[in-house]
N, C-alpha and C positions, 0 to 999 in steps of 0.2 A: 396348442391350447387355445381355448376361446377366451376372449376378453371383452369387457364392456368399458365404455368411456369413463364410467365412474371409478373404475379401478385405477385410473391415472391419478386420482386424487386421494388414494389410500395413504394414510400416514403411518409412520413407524411408531410403535409403542416406546415411550421413554425408557421403560424398564429394560426392554430388549436392546435399546441403543447403549445403555450404560453397561449391560452385561457383556457386550462385545469387547469392551476395553479390558475386561478381566480375563479374556481368552489368552492363555500363555503363548499361543502361536501368532496372535495379532496384537497383543497389548504392547504398549511402549513404556519405556523406563521413566519413572517419576523422579525428577532431580531438580526442578526449577522452583525457586522461591520468589517472593515479591520483589526483592532487589534485582534479581536476575531479569525478571519480566519488565521492570521499569527501564533497565538499561537496554534490553532488547527493543522495547518500544521507542525509546529515544534514538536508538541506533537506526531503526528503519524509518522513523518519521523525519528526522533531520537528515536530509540528503539532497537529491537533485532539486527538490522544491525550492529550498532557500538559496542554494548555490547556483541554480540555473534559471528558474522561472520568474524570479522577482523583477528582473529587468523588463521582460515582456509584459508582465502584469501591470507594471507602473507606466510603461510607455505606450502599450497597445501595439497592434499590428494591423495588417490589411483586413482582418476578419472581425476585429473588435476594438472599441476605444480603450484607452489607458486609464488607470485609476489615479495616476499621479501620486502626490503625497497621501491622498486618501486611501492608498493601499493599506495603511494601518487599519482603517475601518473595514476594508475588505477582509483582512486577516481576522479581525474581531468577529465579523459576520460568519466567516467559515468556521471559526472556532466554536461558535454557538451551534451551528449545524452539526458539526462533528461531536460536540458535547452531547446533544440529544441522542445521536446514534451510539455514542460510547456508553451512555447509560443503559441503552437497550442491549448492546453487546454484553455489557457486564452482567446484566440479569440472566441472559440466556446462557452465557458462558458458565456462570455459577450453577445454573440449573442443569445444563447438559454439558458436563466437562469432557467432551469428546473431540478428538482431532477431526476437523471438518468445517469449523466456522459456520458461516451463514448457510452453507449447504446442508449441514446436519440439522440446524435449527429449522430450516424450511421443510425438511423431511418430516419433522415432528409436528408441524403446524399446517402447512399448505398441501402436503402430499408429494408423491414421487415426481410427477411431471414438473412441478414448480421447483422442486429440489434439484432436478437435473438442469433446469434452465439456470438456476443460481450457480450450481457447480461449474457449468459451462461459461457462465458470465464472469465468474471469479478468475477464470483463466486470463481475461483481459486485464485484470488488476495484477495478478501475480506473474502470469506467463509473459504477456505482452509488456508489462511493466519491467520485468527482469531484462528482457531484450533491450528495451530502451535505455535502462540504466547501465547495462554492460557496454553498450555502444557509447554512451555519454562518458562513462568512466574511461574508456579507451582513448577518447579524444583528449580528456584532461591529462591522462598519463603520458600520452605522446608529447603533449605540450610541455609537461613538467620535465621530461627527459631532455627535450630540446633546449630548455632553458639552462641546463647544466652541461650542455655540449654533447649530448648523446643523441644520435639520429637513427631512427629505426628505418630499415630498408623500405623502399616504396612498395615492393611486392608484399611485405608483411602488413603494411598499412592497408593495402588494397584488399587483403583477405581478413583484415581486422584481427590479426593474431593476438594482440594484447587482450581483446575481449574474450577470445577463446581461452586464453591462458588463465585469466582471473576466474572465469566460470569453472574451469577444470579444477583449480585449487579449492574453490569454495565447495564444489561437489564432493571432493575427497573429504573435506572438513566436516560436511554435513553427514556423510555416511559414517564417519568415525563416532560421532555422538553429539547430542544436543547440548550437553553441558560444556563440551569443548568449544562448540560454536558460540555459546553464550559468553564464555571467557574471552574468546577472540574478539567478539563484538564489543565487550566491555572496554578493552584496550583502545579500540578504534573510536568508541564514543568519547572517551576522555580527550583524544587527539582533536577531534573536530569541535568539541566544546571549547577547548583551549584556543583553537583558531578563530572561532566566532567571537570569543571574549577578546582576542587580540584585535579583531576588526573593530569591535565596538570601542575598545579602550583607545585605539589609535584614531579612529574616525571621528569620535565625539568632539575632538578639538578642532575639527574642520567643518562642523555643522554650522550652517547659516540659516537662521530662522526664516529669512526672506525666501529661501528655496521651497518653503512649505506654502507659499502663496503664488497662485491660487491653490487652495488645498484640494479641491476636486475639480480639475479643469474640464472634465467631461460629465460632470454631474453624477446622478445616481446610476446612469447607464455605465459609466466607467467603473464605478464602485462595484456594481453587480458583475461586470465582466471580469474585474480583478479578482473578485471572490471565487468565480468559477475556475479561474486559473490557479489561484492560491490553494484551492482544494487539493491539488496535486502535492502540495507541501505537507499536507496532513495525512495523506494515504499511508497506511502502514500500521496504525494502532490496532486495527481489526485483525492483523496477522497474528497478534498475540493469542487470539482465541483458537488458532489452529494448534497451539502448544498445550491445550487443556489436559490432554492425557499424560503429558510429561511434567505437569505441575504438581507439587507435593500436596498443596491444599487449594485446589482450584476455586472453591466457593468463596474463600477469603482472598487469595492472592491474585486471581485474575482481575477482579474489579480494581484492586489497588494498582496493578500493573497498567491496565488500560487507561483508567482515569488519571493516574499519577503522571504517566509519560505524556499524555495529551496536555495536561495543565502546564507542565514544565516547558514543553515545546512551544506552547502558545506565548508564554512570557518571552521566551528567546526570540520568536519571530517578530513580536511587536517591537522589541528593542532594536533588533538588527534592521528592520524596515524603517524605523524612525531615523536611524543614523544614515542609512543608505540614501533615502530621499532628501535628507538634510544636507548631504554632501553634493549631490548632483542636481542641478536645476532641471525641471521637467522639459524645458525647451531643448536643452542639450541632449537629454536622454532620448527624445523622440527622433533625433537625427543620427543617433548611434547606429552602427551597422548591426545586422542581425546576430552575427557571431559575437559581437561585443555584449549585446543584451543577454546572450546565453551564458556569459561569464560576468554577471553584474557586480559582484563584490570586487573582483579583480579590476573591473572598469572603474569602480569608485577609487581604488588605490591609485590607478593610473591618472585619474582626473586631478588628484591632489599631488601628483608628481612623487609618489612614494613607490617607485617601480620595484624597489627591493622588497616591499611588502607583498607584491603580487605573487611571488614564489611561495610565501607562507600560506596565502589564501588558496593557491593551487594545491598545496599539500592537504589542506583541509578538505577541499572538494574531492580529491582522490580518495582520502580516507572515508569521507562521509558516504560516498557511493558504494564502497566496498561493503560497509555495514548494511546499507539498504538492500543491496543485491543479495547478501547472505540471508536476510529474513524473508525477502520475497521468494527466493528459491525454496527456502524451508516451507513457506506457506503453500506454494504450488505443489510440492511433493506430497504434502499431507492432504491436500484436496483430492489429488489422484488416488492416494491411499484409501481415503474414506469412501470414495465412489466405487473403487474396486471391491472393497469389503462388502458393499451392498449389491455387487453383481452388475452394476451399471457400466463397469469397465472390466476387462479381462482379469480373472482372479490372480494371475501372475503378479499384477501390480500391488497386491496386498501383502506380499512377503515381507517379513521382518528379519533383519540380520540376526543370526543366532548369538553373536557375541556382543555387538554394539546396541542391539534392540532398537534400531532405527529402520524406517521404511526405505531400505537401501535401493530397491528396484526402482521405485518412483523417483527417488532422489537422482539416481544415475540417468534415468530417462529424461527427467526435467533438465539436467545439465546438458545432455546431448542436444535436446531440442533448442535450448537457448543459445548454445554455442553455434549451432548450425545456422539459425536465422540471424544471429548477430554478425555472421561472416559476410552477409551480402545485403542486409536491409539497412534502412536509415531511421532516424527518430522523428521525422516530420509528422506532425499531427498525432504522435503516439500519446501525448499528454491528454488531449481531448478524448481520445478513444478509451484510455484507461479511466479517466474521470467519469465518463458516462456509465461505464460498466460498474464501477464501484458504487456510484450513487444509487443506481438501480438496486444493487444488493442491499444497500443501507435502508432503502424504502421498505423492502420486504422484511428486514430484521426488525424494524420499528413496528410494523404491523404484526409480526409474529409474536411480539410481547403481549399485545392485546389479545390475540387469539388464544395463546396458552393460558392467560389469566382466566379465560372463560372455560376452556376445555379441561384444564388441570389446575383448579384453584387451590387444591390442598397440597401440592407438591412443595417440598422443602426448598426454599429459595434463599441461598446464602446472601444475595443482594437483590433488592427490589427497586425498580424505577420509581421515583417519587411522583405523585400526582398523576398516576396512570388512570385512564387512558389519554389524558390531555398531553402529557409529555411525549409519548410515542407518536401521537398524531401530529404534534408540532414538528417532531423529528422527520417524519415522512414528508410532510408538506414542505419543510425547509430544503430537503434533498431535491425534491421535484423543482423547487424554485431555482436552485443552482443548476439543475439540468437544463432549464430553459435558457440559461446564459451561455450554453455551448453552441458552436456553429452547427448549422443544419446538416452539413456533410457528415458530422459525427453521428447524428441520429440515423442516417442512411446506413453507415457502416455497421453501427450497432445492430440494426435490424437484420442486415445480411448475416452477421455473425450468429445471431440467435436462430435464424432459419437453418443455417448449416448445422447448428447444434441439434435442432429437432430432427433433421435427417438422420443423424447419428443415433439419436435416441430411438426412433421408430424402426431403424434398420438393425440395431443390435441390442441396445440396453433394455428395451421393453421385454425382449424375449429371454434375457438372462437375469432379470431382476430377482434377487432373493426374496424380497417382500412379496412379489407376485406369485412366486413358486410356493411360498409358505401358505398363502391364503387361497390358492387355487383349489 
């Protein structure tokens, strides 16, 4: 077939997108309510970010200055950025309640080529993020077992069998059903919230206000760098948009789930950060070893000689990352599912389980890929790569709101971003601002990843696109 460059920018009609979810062969089971979504959101947002990156964000490293106690401001800045993006996600999710997140929204606004780029880009957030979290979970789990006298054989650690094990368990759970996954996540959410409450309740008695002086030891440069790292602690609320087809009333419930979970997590982050930086002096934190910074809350308990509390914090970290991994894997599977439904990936990926009504093929493939790479990769610089990919997706989501307001002004929007187009523009600009705070090497890697995605698109996807075939 002959094609013209303009065909790369053809958009999908919103009515046809919505009709796909009603197809009994490809439709998913609607079982989630607002409470389920808020818990899923908290489950994926509170995880490796607060349990692992707070130390580095406060102290800094060889690539960036530390925020010090001003990390509280960094979290506030990042919350504002994510708030703008969350408002845009909420409008688009209520307008296009389809499994696919920013990928589907981009297909309806920017066209197929940009949609492919976003879908490929989201693999950095969901796929690479899942690999990083599974490896991090494995480290915490091995340490937790060691603290109670159980030692895993060296060969099992070398092949990272704990990571493979947890990915396998979660894959089976996700295949069985989204409701079961939500219930499982609910239990874990309560565990890690209790652990964070324990950290605050115990640590607040050891806070010394003098540790907050100087408040910003590296000035605004440190605050900005801290905000760029802290962004990883907020990644996840957008995963809720991938559950749109499985939500009972997406126009009402998705905005509640997205904005509600983000607001709750922001309050928790601010309180935990205040206690953490109030316990450990900045001068001490900068001299801590890298592995100690990777377990900041445990380091705080060790600093005040409460070694017995370190085990409780470790339990929270293990539980937190299970919930994060669950939702990231769920999001990745549904991105694959949506892209396959559009013909951009093999149609085999779009199969739905006849009994559980879940995208079981993409779920299993996602689990296999994550387990495979977790067996021999490490998490160095994964946070920066995940952040830049996610922020890029957020930029396009914010701009997508403006475009759809112009192209489809009369569509029923269950939720509308206030003060549009100003709010979406501020959101896009704020995301770009955070992207500039990431190391240059992350930009290079992001560019290479996008180039690889274009090779796949022009060698396979463009020839199998359902949209292209329908309009040829």
